[in-house]
N, CA, C and O of each residue as an XYZ file, in Angstrom:
900
protein
N      -8.191     -7.526     18.784
C      -8.527     -8.359     17.694
C      -8.749     -9.693     18.006
O      -7.930    -10.158     18.799
N      -9.731    -10.541     17.565
C     -10.055    -11.822     18.058
C      -8.713    -12.777     17.616
O      -8.124    -12.422     16.596
N      -8.279    -13.803     18.239
C      -7.403    -14.594     17.999
C      -7.695    -15.498     16.837
O      -6.802    -16.085     16.227
N      -9.037    -15.600     16.533
C      -9.550    -16.410     15.649
C      -9.486    -15.811     14.223
O      -9.658    -16.550     13.254
N      -9.224    -14.391     14.060
C      -9.154    -13.723     12.900
C      -7.917    -14.333     12.245
O      -6.792    -14.404     12.739
N      -8.386    -14.830     10.852
C      -7.220    -15.253     10.089
C      -6.819    -14.262      8.865
O      -5.931    -14.452      8.033
N      -7.610    -13.271      8.959
C      -7.160    -12.319      7.896
C      -5.872    -11.592      8.017
O      -5.266    -11.067      7.082
N      -5.486    -11.616      9.364
C      -4.139    -10.915      9.462
C      -3.024    -11.835      9.603
O      -1.987    -11.413     10.115
N      -3.109    -13.054      9.208
C      -1.903    -13.939      9.052
C      -1.157    -13.530      7.946
O      -1.635    -13.374      6.823
N       0.006    -13.357      8.251
C       1.170    -12.937      7.221
C       1.455    -13.902      6.075
O       1.538    -15.110      6.297
N       1.607    -13.387      4.844
C       1.979    -14.387      3.794
C       3.353    -14.842      3.920
O       4.199    -14.259      4.599
N       3.545    -15.865      3.269
C       5.100    -16.493      3.396
C       6.008    -15.703      2.489
O       7.116    -15.367      2.906
N       5.637    -15.409      1.363
C       6.380    -14.814      0.262
C       6.657    -13.072      0.805
O       5.761    -12.260      1.034
N       7.902    -12.868      0.899
C       8.363    -11.498      1.202
C       8.663    -10.683     -0.183
O       9.353    -11.195     -1.064
N       8.131     -9.459     -0.306
C       8.353     -8.709     -1.439
C       9.781     -8.012     -1.201
O       9.952     -7.313     -0.203
N      10.659     -8.191     -2.011
C      11.852     -7.373     -1.853
C      11.705     -5.832     -1.758
O      10.834     -5.221     -2.378
N      12.579     -5.263     -0.971
C      12.419     -3.953     -0.613
C      12.744     -3.054     -1.867
O      13.702     -3.390     -2.565
N      12.078     -2.033     -2.172
C      12.350     -1.280     -3.187
C      12.402      0.282     -2.678
O      12.003      0.632     -1.567
N      12.906      1.082     -3.572
C      12.916      2.647     -3.246
C      11.571      3.073     -3.226
O      10.728      2.389     -3.807
N      11.184      4.342     -2.505
C      10.112      4.866     -2.676
C      10.221      6.292     -3.175
O      10.558      7.195     -2.411
N       9.889      6.538     -4.676
C      10.221      7.863     -5.017
C       9.114      8.651     -5.043
O       7.991      8.184     -4.854
N       9.341      9.924     -5.281
C       8.226     10.937     -5.204
C       8.059     11.432     -6.483
O       8.624     10.842     -7.404
N       7.279     12.565     -6.741
C       6.730     13.104     -8.009
C       8.154     13.998     -8.357
O       8.400     14.287     -9.528
N       8.920     14.345     -7.425
C      10.147     15.075     -7.632
C      11.248     14.396     -8.506
O      12.134     14.987     -9.122
N      11.024     12.986     -8.447
C      12.145     12.186     -8.955
C      11.693     11.612    -10.347
O      12.419     10.877    -11.017
N      10.475     11.994    -10.714
C       9.855     11.574    -12.089
C      10.659     12.432    -13.217
O      10.742     13.657    -13.130
N      11.236     11.701    -14.267
C      11.988     12.089    -15.312
C      11.052     11.955    -16.625
O      11.408     12.362    -17.731
N       9.907     11.383    -16.382
C       9.111     10.967    -17.622
C       7.802     11.599    -17.237
O       6.977     10.790    -16.812
N       7.401     12.912    -17.287
C       6.178     13.398    -16.911
C       5.187     12.984    -17.908
O       4.023     12.756    -17.579
N       5.614     12.875    -19.146
C       4.675     12.350    -20.283
C       3.775     11.027    -19.908
O       2.575     10.829    -20.099
N       4.716     10.242    -19.345
C       4.241      8.849    -19.114
C       3.434      8.845    -17.773
O       2.469      8.096    -17.623
N       3.863      9.707    -16.808
C       3.244      9.845    -15.616
C       1.755     10.329    -15.777
O       0.835      9.812    -15.144
N       1.581     11.412    -16.717
C       0.368     11.834    -17.135
C      -0.517     10.925    -17.704
O      -1.716     10.912    -17.428
N       0.061     10.105    -18.546
C      -0.595      8.984    -19.381
C      -1.157      7.969    -18.245
O      -2.316      7.566    -18.343
N      -0.386      7.585    -17.237
C      -0.630      6.713    -16.265
C      -1.900      7.216    -15.387
O      -2.694      6.404    -14.911
N      -2.041      8.730    -15.193
C      -3.002      9.081    -14.390
C      -4.186      9.204    -15.199
O      -5.252      9.027    -14.610
N      -4.220      9.478    -16.458
C      -5.331      9.408    -17.183
C      -5.932      8.133    -17.437
O      -7.147      7.948    -17.514
N      -4.871      7.087    -17.590
C      -5.619      5.668    -17.787
C      -6.151      5.225    -16.464
O      -7.048      4.382    -16.437
N      -5.650      5.745    -15.339
C      -6.258      5.187    -13.958
C      -7.465      5.861    -13.908
O      -8.391      5.144    -13.528
N      -7.764      7.039    -14.175
C      -9.008      7.843    -14.179
C     -10.040      7.007    -15.077
O     -11.089      6.528    -14.648
N      -9.606      6.918    -16.291
C     -10.541      6.233    -17.285
C     -11.003      4.803    -16.905
O     -12.181      4.500    -17.095
N     -10.053      3.830    -16.331
C     -10.177      2.625    -15.763
C     -11.190      2.633    -14.714
O     -12.120      1.828    -14.672
N     -10.991      3.535    -13.893
C     -11.911      3.586    -12.460
C     -13.383      4.157    -12.937
O     -14.369      3.862    -12.261
N     -13.494      4.851    -13.929
C     -14.658      5.139    -14.383
C     -15.412      4.085    -15.157
O     -16.610      3.886    -14.960
N     -14.730      3.442    -15.999
C     -15.026      2.085    -16.595
C     -15.647      1.002    -15.599
O     -16.763      0.495    -15.718
N     -14.723      0.746    -14.604
C     -15.098     -0.232    -13.543
C     -16.091      0.208    -12.494
O     -16.636     -0.588    -11.729
N     -16.298      1.497    -12.491
C     -17.048      2.073    -11.419
C     -16.434      2.049    -10.106
O     -17.108      1.837     -9.098
N     -15.202      2.254    -10.076
C     -14.327      2.185     -8.876
C     -13.767      3.668     -8.519
O     -13.800      4.649     -9.263
N     -13.293      3.603     -7.327
C     -12.418      4.977     -7.048
C     -11.089      4.752     -7.545
O     -10.609      3.619     -7.551
N     -10.426      5.818     -7.987
C      -9.105      5.759     -8.464
C      -8.181      4.788     -7.787
O      -7.651      3.836     -8.360
N      -8.019      5.124     -6.436
C      -7.064      4.467     -5.697
C      -7.316      2.924     -5.577
O      -6.504      2.160     -5.054
N      -8.655      2.493     -6.171
C      -8.843      1.000     -6.112
C      -8.235      0.462     -7.559
O      -8.136     -0.743     -7.790
N      -7.945      1.212     -8.255
C      -7.388      0.759     -9.527
C      -5.780      0.669     -9.190
O      -5.284     -0.453     -9.084
N      -4.969      1.824     -9.022
C      -3.815      1.912     -8.557
C      -3.480      3.162     -7.817
O      -3.720      4.268     -8.301
N      -2.891      2.987     -6.575
C      -2.566      4.256     -5.892
C      -1.721      5.276     -6.741
O      -0.980      4.811     -7.606
N      -1.782      6.563     -6.560
C      -1.015      7.402     -7.273
C       0.490      7.293     -7.007
O       1.312      7.646     -7.853
N       0.844      6.773     -5.755
C       2.180      6.737     -5.412
C       2.836      5.480     -6.203
O       4.037      5.302     -6.405
N       1.798      4.686     -6.586
C       2.246      3.366     -7.503
C       2.624      4.002     -8.892
O       3.607      3.637     -9.538
N       1.774      4.963     -9.282
C       1.824      5.485    -10.572
C       3.270      6.132    -10.656
O       3.862      6.169    -11.735
N       3.793      6.611     -9.560
C       4.975      7.541     -9.406
C       5.974      6.599     -9.510
O       6.813      6.820    -10.383
N       6.096      5.632     -8.860
C       7.013      4.434     -8.897
C       7.172      3.855    -10.333
O       8.295      3.541    -10.726
N       6.053      3.703    -11.144
C       6.241      3.157    -12.535
C       6.802      4.139    -13.336
O       7.578      3.837    -14.243
N       6.397      5.617    -13.022
C       6.757      6.544    -14.238
C       8.425      6.818    -13.863
O       9.171      7.405    -14.646
N       8.824      6.341    -12.659
C      10.462      6.479    -12.504
C      11.054      5.355    -12.908
O      12.008      5.433    -13.682
N      10.621      4.203    -12.481
C      11.502      2.900    -12.705
C      11.186      2.209    -14.073
O      11.940      1.363    -14.552
N      10.015      2.624    -14.679
C       9.765      2.072    -16.067
C       9.885      0.456    -16.268
O      10.678     -0.119    -17.014
N       9.011     -0.070    -15.513
C       9.063     -1.566    -15.387
C       8.522     -2.061    -16.865
O       7.536     -1.531    -17.378
N       9.233     -3.093    -17.485
C       8.786     -3.637    -18.826
C       8.548     -5.031    -18.753
O       8.525     -5.684    -19.796
N       8.374     -5.548    -17.699
C       7.863     -7.063    -17.439
C       6.992     -6.857    -16.370
O       6.994     -5.821    -15.704
N       6.029     -8.081    -16.124
C       5.244     -8.098    -14.990
C       6.187     -8.383    -13.675
O       5.908     -7.874    -12.590
N       7.108     -9.074    -13.825
C       8.044     -9.343    -12.729
C       8.596     -7.990    -12.177
O       8.547     -7.715    -10.978
N       9.075     -7.240    -13.040
C       9.405     -5.921    -12.603
C       8.420     -5.044    -12.103
O       8.788     -4.254    -11.234
N       7.311     -5.021    -12.450
C       6.222     -4.362    -12.215
C       5.909     -4.771    -10.526
O       5.828     -3.904     -9.655
N       5.775     -6.034    -10.299
C       5.614     -6.547     -9.001
C       6.445     -6.332     -7.944
O       6.131     -6.587     -6.782
N       7.689     -5.787     -8.353
C       8.643     -5.505     -7.271
C       8.318     -4.152     -6.715
O       8.879     -3.758     -5.692
N       7.421     -3.416     -7.361
C       7.201     -2.149     -6.701
C       6.141     -2.278     -5.525
O       5.102     -2.936     -5.559
N       6.612     -1.531     -4.511
C       5.837     -1.750     -3.203
C       4.275     -1.131     -3.522
O       4.117     -0.005     -3.993
N       3.337     -1.896     -3.245
C       1.795     -1.600     -3.402
C       1.357     -2.315     -4.362
O       0.134     -2.424     -4.445
N       2.091     -2.908     -5.221
C       1.698     -3.631     -6.481
C       1.510     -5.187     -5.901
O       2.524     -5.787     -5.544
N       0.459     -5.709     -5.828
C       0.327     -7.030     -5.360
C      -0.051     -7.961     -6.681
O      -0.160     -7.558     -7.839
N      -0.208     -9.202     -6.233
C      -0.813    -10.152     -7.300
C      -1.959     -9.753     -7.926
O      -2.045     -9.730     -9.154
N      -3.008     -9.380     -7.063
C      -4.341     -8.903     -7.750
C      -4.128     -7.827     -8.770
O      -4.630     -7.906     -9.891
N      -3.379     -6.814     -8.383
C      -3.224     -5.640     -9.385
C      -2.472     -6.161    -10.563
O      -2.811     -5.815    -11.695
N      -1.414     -7.019    -10.354
C      -0.860     -7.505    -11.652
C      -1.728     -8.278    -12.451
O      -1.693     -8.182    -13.678
N      -2.621     -9.149    -11.778
C      -3.543     -9.966    -12.552
C      -4.563     -8.962    -13.408
O      -4.779     -9.176    -14.601
N      -5.050     -8.068    -12.832
C      -6.184     -7.164    -13.244
C      -5.597     -6.113    -14.423
O      -6.195     -5.859    -15.469
N      -4.412     -5.610    -14.058
C      -3.897     -4.356    -14.782
C      -2.398     -4.532    -15.174
O      -1.765     -3.601    -15.671
N      -1.863     -5.736    -14.937
C      -0.387     -5.739    -15.151
C      -0.055     -5.476    -16.687
O       0.770     -4.667    -17.110
N      -0.869     -6.326    -17.437
C      -0.420     -6.200    -19.024
C      -0.643     -4.801    -19.535
O       0.102     -4.356    -20.408
N      -1.613     -4.097    -19.049
C      -1.851     -2.772    -19.583
C      -0.993     -1.811    -19.096
O      -0.687     -0.882    -19.842
N      -0.505     -1.875    -17.860
C       0.506     -1.028    -17.323
C       1.795     -1.290    -18.081
O       2.372     -0.377    -18.671
N       2.275     -2.623    -18.063
C       3.608     -2.773    -18.797
C       3.607     -2.375    -20.315
O       4.610     -1.916    -20.862
N       2.334     -2.595    -20.998
C       2.441     -2.288    -22.466
C       2.650     -0.702    -22.508
O       3.337     -0.220    -23.409
N       2.076      0.086    -21.564
C       2.175      1.561    -21.667
C       3.585      1.939    -21.450
O       4.107      2.924    -21.973
N       4.149      1.152    -20.694
C       5.764      1.559    -20.356
C       6.390      0.976    -21.545
O       7.071      1.788    -22.172
N       6.349     -0.141    -21.997
C       6.995     -0.625    -23.077
C       6.895      0.321    -24.506
O       7.837      0.436    -25.290
N       5.727      0.891    -24.661
C       5.251      1.558    -25.674
C       5.917      2.856    -25.536
O       6.391      3.377    -26.545
N       6.009      3.455    -24.358
C       6.695      4.798    -24.036
C       8.182      4.546    -24.330
O       8.671      5.312    -25.161
N       8.987      3.617    -23.803
C      10.345      3.208    -23.890
C      10.767      3.223    -25.323
O      11.758      3.829    -25.732
N       9.818      2.402    -26.181
C      10.069      2.154    -27.652
C      10.160      3.729    -28.187
O      11.162      4.200    -28.724
N       8.894      4.470    -27.931
C       8.891      5.537    -28.814
C       9.983      6.634    -28.412
O      10.333      7.521    -29.190
N      10.431      6.499    -27.254
C      11.684      7.354    -26.886
C      13.074      6.892    -27.016
O      14.069      7.604    -26.877
N      13.053      5.547    -27.314
C      14.345      5.039    -27.470
C      15.104      4.662    -26.136
O      16.334      4.617    -26.138
N      14.439      4.417    -25.102
C      14.972      4.180    -23.731
C      15.347      2.671    -23.501
O      14.426      1.869    -23.350
N      16.496      2.295    -23.470
C      16.930      1.076    -23.312
C      17.307      0.737    -22.024
O      17.020     -0.367    -21.563
N      18.021      1.709    -21.289
C      18.374      1.476    -20.001
C      17.795      2.563    -19.044
O      17.687      3.726    -19.434
N      17.476      2.232    -17.965
C      16.810      3.159    -17.080
C      17.943      3.529    -16.084
O      18.646      2.674    -15.545
N      18.072      4.891    -15.875
C      18.952      5.389    -14.702
C      18.234      6.060    -13.687
O      17.776      7.195    -13.821
N      18.132      5.360    -12.664
C      17.252      5.718    -11.432
C      17.853      6.981    -10.668
O      19.073      7.127    -10.745
N      17.231      7.760    -10.053
C      17.722      8.798     -9.439
C      18.282      8.296     -8.139
O      17.773      7.349     -7.541
N      19.364      8.962     -7.703
C      19.944      8.514     -6.389
C      19.093      8.887     -5.135
O      18.720     10.035     -4.896
N      18.831      7.819     -4.376
C      17.878      8.249     -3.369
C      18.551      8.350     -1.968
O      19.190      7.380     -1.558
N      18.435      9.508     -1.196
C      19.143      9.657      0.042
C      18.468      8.758      1.216
O      17.343      8.293      1.034
N      19.111      8.544      2.314
C      18.397      7.572      3.419
C      17.216      8.293      3.747
O      17.141      9.507      3.556
N      16.261      7.598      4.243
C      15.107      8.102      4.560
C      15.219      9.243      5.607
O      16.190      9.281      6.363
N      14.099     10.301      5.663
C      14.284     11.296      6.607
C      14.308     10.791      8.019
O      14.836     11.422      8.935
N      13.706      9.612      8.166
C      13.574      9.057      9.494
C      15.028      8.665      9.934
O      15.396      8.909     11.083
N      15.814      8.089      9.070
C      16.984      7.632      9.463
C      18.225      8.845      9.430
O      19.305      8.720     10.007
N      17.888      9.804      8.778
C      18.625     11.035      8.844
C      18.510     11.728      9.961
O      19.548     12.174     10.451
N      17.250     11.977     10.613
C      17.143     12.913     11.655
C      16.741     12.049     12.884
O      15.971     11.092     12.810
N      17.346     12.488     14.029
C      17.275     11.711     15.170
C      15.834     12.407     15.846
O      15.306     13.427     15.403
N      15.425     11.752     16.808
C      14.264     12.205     17.511
C      12.999     11.352     17.324
O      13.084     10.190     16.927
N      11.920     11.891     17.589
C      10.670     11.115     17.492
C      10.304     10.529     16.260
O       9.749      9.432     16.206
N      10.632     11.313     15.113
C      10.331     10.691     13.683
C      11.088      9.321     13.573
O      10.586      8.254     13.220
N      12.429      9.555     13.952
C      13.278      8.372     13.636
C      12.858      7.160     14.601
O      13.020      5.999     14.226
N      12.370      7.438     15.727
C      12.029      6.326     16.646
C      10.813      5.658     16.199
O      10.647      4.459     16.419
N       9.920      6.395     15.559
C       8.689      5.988     15.107
C       8.875      5.068     13.908
O       8.275      4.003     13.769
N       9.796      5.595     13.023
C      10.146      4.550     11.889
C      10.826      3.393     12.252
O      10.763      2.382     11.552
N      11.532      3.451     13.380
C      12.215      2.285     13.700
C      11.309      1.104     14.394
O      11.364     -0.102     14.153
N      10.429      1.819     15.358
C       9.488      0.721     15.816
C       8.572      0.208     14.947
O       8.109     -0.903     15.202
N       8.143      0.917     13.768
C       7.256      0.349     12.707
C       8.159     -0.742     11.868
O       7.706     -1.808     11.449
N       9.252     -0.379     11.729
C      10.137     -1.501     11.197
C      10.230     -2.760     11.736
O      10.186     -3.803     11.085
N      10.390     -2.642     13.215
C      10.491     -4.012     14.012
C       9.244     -4.662     13.959
O       9.232     -5.893     13.926
N       7.994     -3.902     13.943
C       6.813     -4.752     13.845
C       6.583     -5.170     12.532
O       5.822     -6.133     12.440
N       7.013     -4.731     11.528
C       6.975     -5.151     10.092
C       7.799     -6.479     10.023
O       7.422     -7.484      9.422
N       9.079     -6.345     10.777
C       9.920     -7.647     10.396
C       9.394     -8.684     11.349
O       9.580     -9.843     10.978
N       8.785     -8.520     12.483
C       8.083     -9.625     13.190
C       6.855    -10.255     12.433
O       6.534    -11.443     12.401
N       6.258     -9.203     11.847
C       4.969     -9.778     11.064
C       5.388    -10.476      9.853
O       4.732    -11.424      9.423
N       6.408    -10.071      9.304
C       6.991    -10.902      8.068
C       7.443    -12.300      8.435
O       7.395    -13.230      7.630
N       7.936    -12.431      9.828
C       8.292    -13.715     10.087
C       7.351    -14.554     10.620
O       7.731    -15.662     11.000
N       5.859    -14.156     10.754
C       4.840    -14.851     10.991
C       4.204    -14.774     12.393
O       3.392    -15.595     12.822
N       4.675    -13.663     13.081
C       4.148    -13.537     14.401
C       2.777    -12.949     14.241
O       2.554    -12.207     13.285
N       1.748    -13.264     15.208
C       0.406    -12.746     15.090
C       0.582    -11.389     15.685
O       1.657    -11.045     16.176
N      -0.535    -10.568     15.640
C      -0.571     -9.260     16.199
C      -0.485     -9.280     17.751
O       0.161     -8.474     18.421
N      -1.248    -10.344     18.243
C      -1.170    -10.659     19.844
C       0.382    -10.804     20.165
O       0.947    -10.075     20.980
N       0.972    -11.741     19.500
C       2.327    -12.237     19.803
C       3.158    -10.944     19.705
O       3.894    -10.734     20.669
N       3.166     -9.971     18.628
C       4.117     -8.861     18.577
C       3.903     -8.026     19.576
O       4.893     -7.529     20.112
N       2.710     -7.716     20.006
C       2.298     -6.922     21.127
C       2.895     -7.131     22.445
O       3.349     -6.301     23.233
N       2.785     -8.665     22.547
C       3.126     -9.238     23.957
C       4.784     -9.160     24.053
O       5.449     -8.814     25.030
N       5.240     -9.577     22.774
C       6.755     -9.434     22.795
C       7.345     -8.147     23.062
O       8.388     -8.074     23.712
N       6.765     -7.131     22.613
C       7.205     -5.626     22.710
C       6.713     -5.003     23.700
O       7.092     -3.854     23.925
N       5.692     -5.670     24.566
C       5.227     -4.917     25.583
C       4.485     -3.549     25.197
O       4.696     -2.514     25.830
N       3.607     -3.617     24.120
C       2.788     -2.581     23.431
C       1.325     -3.004     23.587
O       1.100     -4.197     23.787
N       0.383     -2.199     23.520
C      -0.661     -2.337     23.209
C      -1.010     -2.798     21.818
O      -0.488     -2.219     20.866
N      -1.917     -3.871     21.606
C      -2.321     -4.389     20.324
C      -2.788     -3.110     19.387
O      -2.428     -3.141     18.210
N      -3.500     -2.092     19.806
C      -3.772     -0.928     19.086
C      -2.592     -0.354     18.566
O      -2.615      0.078     17.414
N      -1.595     -0.287     19.222
C      -0.358      0.258     18.685
C       0.245     -0.393     17.572
O       0.817      0.170     16.639
N       0.093     -1.511     17.718
C       0.773     -2.636     16.647
C      -0.303     -2.361     15.388
O       0.160     -2.305     14.249
N      -1.501     -2.218     15.567
C      -2.555     -2.067     14.511
C      -2.102     -0.751     13.829
O      -1.965     -0.693     12.607
N      -1.859      0.368     14.698
C      -1.509      1.619     14.213
C      -0.127      1.675     13.356
O       0.086      2.527     12.494
N       0.721      0.713     13.694
C       1.960      0.523     12.913
C       1.597     -0.026     11.549
O       2.097      0.518     10.565
N       0.743     -1.092     11.390
C       0.343     -1.660     10.118
C      -0.473     -0.936      9.235
O      -0.460     -1.156      8.024
N      -1.336      0.097      9.879
C      -2.026      0.951      9.070
C      -0.985      1.893      8.279
O      -1.083      2.110      7.071
N       0.048      2.438      9.126
C       0.952      3.680      8.540
C       1.777      2.730      7.420
O       2.081      3.213      6.329
N       2.062      1.556      7.720
C       2.848      0.667      6.779
C       1.990      0.547      5.531
O       2.515      0.727      4.433
N       0.772      0.270      5.630
C      -0.104      0.186      4.458
C      -0.188      1.427      3.726
O      -0.106      1.413      2.498
N      -0.352      2.544      4.399
C      -0.490      4.007      4.036
C       0.859      4.351      3.106
O       0.804      5.024      2.077
N       2.116      3.746      3.674
C       3.268      4.208      3.024
C       3.711      3.222      1.890
O       4.778      3.264      1.278
N       2.726      2.360      1.733
C       3.075      1.330      0.471
C       4.018      0.204      0.930
O       4.452     -0.587      0.092
N       4.335      0.106      2.158
C       5.414     -0.935      2.550
C       4.763     -2.325      2.949
O       5.467     -3.317      3.137
N       3.528     -2.343      3.055
C       2.759     -3.532      3.440
C       1.476     -3.319      2.625
O       0.751     -2.323      2.626
N       1.326     -4.621      1.829
C       0.129     -4.605      1.112
C      -1.225     -5.151      1.867
O      -1.298     -6.120      2.622
N      -2.332     -4.219      1.435
C      -3.542     -4.655      2.247
C      -3.874     -6.072      2.023
O      -4.278     -6.657      3.028
N      -3.799     -6.746      0.956
C      -4.103     -8.121      0.776
C      -3.294     -9.125      1.870
O      -3.719    -10.229      2.209
N      -2.164     -8.573      2.302
C      -1.476     -9.440      3.311
C      -2.187     -9.439      4.776
O      -1.865    -10.218      5.672
N      -3.113     -8.532      4.874
C      -3.899     -8.247      5.921
C      -5.175     -8.741      6.191
O      -5.585     -9.253      7.232
N      -5.866     -8.494      4.948
C      -7.481     -8.619      5.012
C      -7.758     -9.338      3.658
O      -7.125     -9.141      2.621
N      -8.782    -10.185      3.818
C      -9.378    -10.823      2.585
C     -10.082     -9.962      1.824
O     -10.494     -8.939      2.370
N     -10.361    -10.190      0.441
C     -10.956     -9.434     -0.244
C     -12.404     -9.147      0.008
O     -12.942     -8.076     -0.271
N     -13.065    -10.293      0.617
C     -14.475     -9.870      0.979
C     -14.522     -8.945      2.191
O     -15.427     -8.117      2.302
N     -13.561     -9.075      3.097
C     -13.656     -8.186      4.273
C     -13.212     -6.861      3.883
O     -13.761     -5.960      4.516
N     -12.195     -6.428      2.831
C     -12.084     -5.334      2.329
C     -13.267     -4.503      1.755
O     -13.527     -3.316      1.952
N     -13.995     -5.530      0.905
C     -15.243     -4.906      0.291
C     -16.221     -4.534      1.239
O     -16.894     -3.524      1.034
N     -16.406     -5.302      2.372
C     -17.437     -4.941      3.293
C     -17.094     -3.643      4.038
O     -17.946     -2.785      4.269
N     -15.796     -3.538      4.405
C     -15.502     -2.226      5.074
C     -15.460     -0.936      4.072
O     -15.845      0.161      4.479
N     -14.989     -1.115      2.779
C     -15.233     -0.054      1.879
C     -16.599      0.317      1.640
O     -16.846      1.492      1.369
N     -17.538     -0.555      1.707
C     -19.011     -0.287      1.566
C     -19.383      0.569      2.782
O     -19.974      1.643      2.660
N     -19.007      0.041      3.980
C     -19.477      0.820      5.146
C     -18.646      2.220      5.217
O     -19.114      3.155      5.867
N     -17.535      2.330      4.606
C     -17.078      3.804      4.823
C     -17.664      4.657      3.764
O     -17.781      5.862      3.990
N     -18.048      4.153      2.617
C     -18.837      4.900      1.570
C     -20.208      5.286      2.140
O     -20.744      6.372      1.920
N     -20.746      4.274      2.914
C     -22.194      4.713      3.289
C     -22.032      5.399      4.565
O     -23.117      5.835      4.948
N     -20.973      5.680      5.442
C     -20.932      6.596      6.375
C     -20.649      7.887      6.181
O     -19.617      8.071      5.536
N     -21.298      8.964      6.570
C     -21.151     10.254      6.536
C     -19.752     10.739      6.978
O     -19.420     10.532      8.145
N     -19.050     11.261      6.277
C     -17.349     11.608      6.589
C     -16.748     10.282      6.806
O     -17.211      9.273      6.274
N     -15.744     10.273      7.564
C     -14.971      8.904      7.939
C     -14.900      8.709      9.396
O     -13.883      8.182      9.847
N     -15.808      9.052     10.159
C     -15.965      8.732     11.675
C     -15.699      7.235     11.744
O     -16.319      6.428     11.051
N     -14.847      6.936     12.523
C     -14.645      5.452     12.902
C     -15.833      4.945     13.646
O     -16.214      3.796     13.425
N     -16.410      5.649     14.450
C     -17.506      5.182     15.240
C     -18.846      4.791     14.238
O     -19.569      3.805     14.382
N     -18.966      5.831     13.201
C     -20.051      5.562     12.383
C     -19.693      4.317     11.404
O     -20.562      3.503     11.091
N     -18.496      4.235     10.992
C     -18.188      3.015     10.167
C     -18.355      1.762     11.163
O     -19.001      0.809     10.727
N     -17.888      1.693     12.317
C     -17.953      0.591     13.220
C     -19.350      0.334     13.433
O     -19.675     -0.852     13.492
N     -20.285      1.255     13.565
C     -21.781      0.829     13.785
C     -22.329      0.207     12.715
O     -23.152     -0.688     12.912
N     -21.965      0.578     11.424
C     -22.475     -0.215     10.258
C     -22.108     -1.604     10.208
O     -22.888     -2.508      9.907
N     -20.664     -1.775     10.571
C     -20.004     -3.078     10.499
C     -20.387     -4.154     11.550
O     -20.589     -5.349     11.333
N     -20.444     -3.538     12.649
C     -20.824     -4.484     13.803
C     -19.570     -4.816     14.447
O     -18.504     -4.235     14.241
N     -19.791     -5.940     15.368
C     -18.642     -6.488     16.203
C     -17.670     -7.365     15.397
O     -16.555     -7.556     15.882
N     -18.010     -7.958     14.124
C     -17.121     -8.918     13.492
C     -15.995     -8.366     12.970
O     -14.993     -9.066     12.825
N     -16.008     -6.747     12.539
C     -15.129     -6.053     12.145
C     -14.284     -5.224     13.230
O     -15.030     -4.594     13.979
N     -13.064     -5.082     13.477
C     -12.257     -4.310     14.355
C     -11.988     -2.843     13.905
O     -11.959     -2.490     12.726
N     -11.809     -2.090     14.895
C     -11.265     -0.687     14.506
C     -10.127     -0.763     13.858
O      -9.865      0.094     13.014
N      -9.379     -1.645     14.091
C      -7.896     -1.922     13.477
C      -7.980     -2.074     12.137
O      -7.226     -1.465     11.378
N      -8.987     -2.972     11.686
C      -9.080     -3.416     10.331
C      -9.744     -2.067      9.542
O      -9.350     -1.675      8.444
N     -10.673     -1.532     10.215
C     -11.194     -0.286      9.544
C     -10.047      0.757      9.126
O     -10.033      1.309      8.026
N      -9.111      0.958     10.102
C      -8.117      1.802      9.964
C      -7.110      1.438      8.895
O      -6.474      2.278      8.258
N      -7.009      0.128      8.741
C      -6.125     -0.326      7.640
C      -6.621     -0.068      6.287
O      -5.843      0.220      5.377
N      -8.101     -0.176      6.091
C      -8.719      0.155      5.031
C      -8.661      1.502      4.469
O      -8.457      1.781      3.288
N      -8.905      2.483      5.651
C      -8.739      3.855      5.433
C      -7.419      4.403      4.979
O      -7.295      5.319      4.166
N      -6.298      3.664      5.664
C      -4.927      3.886      5.167
C      -4.825      3.445      3.731
O      -4.225      4.184      2.951
N      -5.353      2.306      3.300
C      -5.018      2.103      1.980
C      -5.761      2.971      1.081
O      -5.357      2.946     -0.081
N      -6.787      3.764      1.339
C      -7.536      4.763      0.679
C      -6.826      6.022      0.834
O      -7.297      7.019      0.287
N      -5.544      6.120      1.642
C      -4.730      7.497      1.647
C      -5.266      8.252      2.887
O      -4.896      9.402      3.124
N      -6.161      7.576      3.689
C      -6.724      8.320      4.922
C      -6.189      7.568      6.125
O      -6.631      6.490      6.524
N      -5.182      8.257      6.661
C      -4.472      7.709      7.930
C      -4.887      8.215      9.142
O      -4.602      9.364      9.478
N      -5.748      7.218     10.058
C      -6.333      7.678     11.221
C      -5.586      7.338     12.380
O      -5.175      6.185     12.507
N      -5.345      8.270     13.306
C      -4.271      7.995     14.466
C      -5.238      7.603     15.584
O      -4.806      7.302     16.697
């Protein structure tokens, strides 16, 4: 990736860590279903793919944590300033109405065990640890070139870490790519048959790297190794 690329500059503000719940943790299936229906309708209205409104994993977090303010909503991993600006009030209004309807004043969150990566030794745990180190260095303002050099890893490996972090919701795509670049890559993905990296890259040319394409694919829920 060219050193002049500014889209990969980390933002100064660090989002607090939050739990990553699954559908098995949802105690409010009625709200979760309403969120999914809202997402589908909103995507149709705006002529977007549903993931471009909010990821389903974000809907899961909302259905578990029941955020009733924009500040609480933004604490959820995968919810950035753009999402809050576009859809924040609608999402919060849905939650507030649900809580009022069911008399929910205090939310009791499910106890979360340590991640499987931390519980189980071996390659999975090692992979999680090496991605965590990459994330910490990125958050501290190091460029991809600096992280790769400091860790003795190929830059493509660092890009792979970032793609996985985006796919897991631990890193927002807006922290890595500008809106214009995201849109250009999304259009190329849509125009390419299948999701062949080579085909997508041919559409985009030399200005866009394979690493950037992988990050957008990861944001769409497609993780390319």
